N, C-alpha and C positions, 0 to 999 in steps of 0.2 A: 641285882645286885647285894652282896653281903654286908652288913652293917660294918666289917670291918674295911673295907673295901670303901665304904663309904666317908669314912673320918679319915682314910688315908688321903684320898683325894681333896677332899673338906681341908685341911691341914697346908695346904696351898694357893687354898682360894680358887680350887678347878671342882668343878663337879662335871662325872663321868655319866654319859644316860646311853638307856640303848634305846630305841626305838623300835617294835616290831610289827609287823602287816603281814598279815594271813593272804591267801590270794584261793579263787580256786580259776582253771583248765582247762579246755578240751583242743588246744594246738589253738585251734582260731576264734575264742571267746575270751575275757578274763573278765571275774568280777569278784569282787571281797567274800562274799557270801554261796559257799556250794551248793546247787540248786536243792531244792525240799525236794523228802521225801518221796512225795506225788510227781515229781521232775523227773526226765530222762535222763543219767549221771553219767555221760559216759568220759567225764577228767578226770583230775586229778588236783590236788592241795598243792601249796607249795607253802613257805615261809621266809620275808628276806628280813635281814636282822642288821639295826644301822648305826654304831656308834662314833658317840661324837663329845664331844669337852664343852662345858657352858664356864663360862669364869664371870664371879661377883663384880658391877663396877661399882659397889659401895654406896649407891643409893637406896638409899631406903621409901618407899614407894606403899601408899592401899592398894591392896591385893585388887580388890571393888575397881579400882582409873588404872589397872592395865588391861588394855584391848585386847579383847580375842586372840589377834596374832602371832602378838609380844606373851601369849604365854605359852607355859611348858607343853606341848604335845602328853607328855607323860606322865606330868601331876593331874589327878584328882582330885577334889573338893576345892574347886577354887569359887568362891561366892558371884552374884551380878555382878556383872558387870553397867556401871553406876553411871551414867553421865549425861551432860545437857545439851550434850551437842546432836542427838537424833533424836527425833520422838519414840522410840523401842529405849534407849535409854535414861529419860525422863520416865516412861513410863515404870521403870522394873522400880524407879528411882520411890512414886509415887507408892507404889505396893508393898517395896519395902518396911516405907516408911508407918504405914499405915496397918501391914501387919504382921513384920519381921521379916527376918532372911532366912528363916528353915522352911521348909516345905511342908505344906499343910496338911498334906496326903501319910506319906514317912513319916514324918519326923524328925528325919535322920539328917538327908543332904541337903546342899545346899539351896535353896530356890533362888533358878537360874533363868524361868524357858519363861518366858506369856500364854497363859491358858487363855482362847477364848472360846464364843459357841461358835462354827464356821457358820450359820447361818443368820443369827442378828447380828454379830463382829461385837457385843458387849463380851469382857472382860471375865472371865470368873475368877482368875488370881495366877499365884504367882509359883510355879514347880519344880521338883529339881529335871531334870534330863530323864532320868529313866521313867517315874510318875507323868510324867509330859506323855512321852512316849503309847503311857498306857491306860490310860485316863479313859478315855475310849471304845478301848475295846470290854467296860465292864456290862456288866450284864446283871449285877445283884440289885437290888430296889433296895436292899437295905440290910445292915448288918459288914459292913465293909468296908476299910476307908474309901476304898474310891464313889463310893454308891453315897457315903455322907456328903464323900467332899459334891457330888455329882447334884445331889437337890438340895442343896445351901450354897451356894458356890459362895465365898468370904467377898467378891469383890461387886457380889451385885450391887449391894446400894447404892456403888464409889460413882454409879455408870459411866466406866467409861467404853471407850472403844479401840478397836485395836488398831493402830496405823494402816491403813492400807496402801497397799504399789499398783504394780501392772495391772495389765488386763485380765480376764478370765481365764481361769485352766478349763480345762475338760472335763475337772472332774466334777466341777462350780456350773460349767455351763446343764450337763448334765443333770443336774441340780433342781436348776432354773428350769429344763425340761420336765420334769417331774412333779413341779409343785405347781408353774403353770406361770409363777410372778417372780420379779430377780430382785434378790432380799440384797445382794451388793452393793455396796458403793460407787458410784460412777465415777472416774480419772478424776476426771477434774472440782469435783467438789467433795469428793470424798465422806458423802452424808450419806448414810444408811440410809434408804429409801422405804423401810418398810419398819414398824417398829415389830418388838415382840408377839405383841395382843394382834397385830393383822396378819404376822407368820402363823400361829397357832392356828386362826380364823382360816386362812386362805386350806393349810393342811388338813381343818377338818370338814369342809368342803372339795376339796378339790380330787376328782376319784380320781384321778392320775397315782392318787402316795395311796395304797391303799395299806396300811398299818406301817405308814412312816412315821 
């Protein structure tokens, strides 16, 4: 939408929003992203666009207090949702109070996603959505913001544990099979069974985890 169009709609108290959705299909299956270059691609891509109006209610509220389901899906840069009603909300507030509201790796975007070690359950920090998706793929030992973050996670000294939920997933069961012990918390106690030191000892002595 052009600037003139935005100003025109703002004068009447109504904002026109445009939401686009890209998709791929072969006539039998639908997915948001097309197949990778290494995968068979016998389909085609499409795009759907929805226009809708949003009217301001005249209510002023801190953006950090707006629940995710009430946030505009086409607007980026929302701050982390801070609430005392959920374990994740309380944890985000603790991390923001300790380290600020900006992602520590890109130092640009709002820090919104709780990053944690999936073996120990210890929280490493609060990252933006993009960095949280890519940080564990970093292969560098140094000289990279991701590497520096992983080497010295800012939240380590706080010893915070990620709020656990549900039964074990398939990937977690595979990790248990590889290292020979269960590092995840039980559903009943939500307490992790092993310390990071015990996990390192298990990894170093277990022949089923070469180079893990």
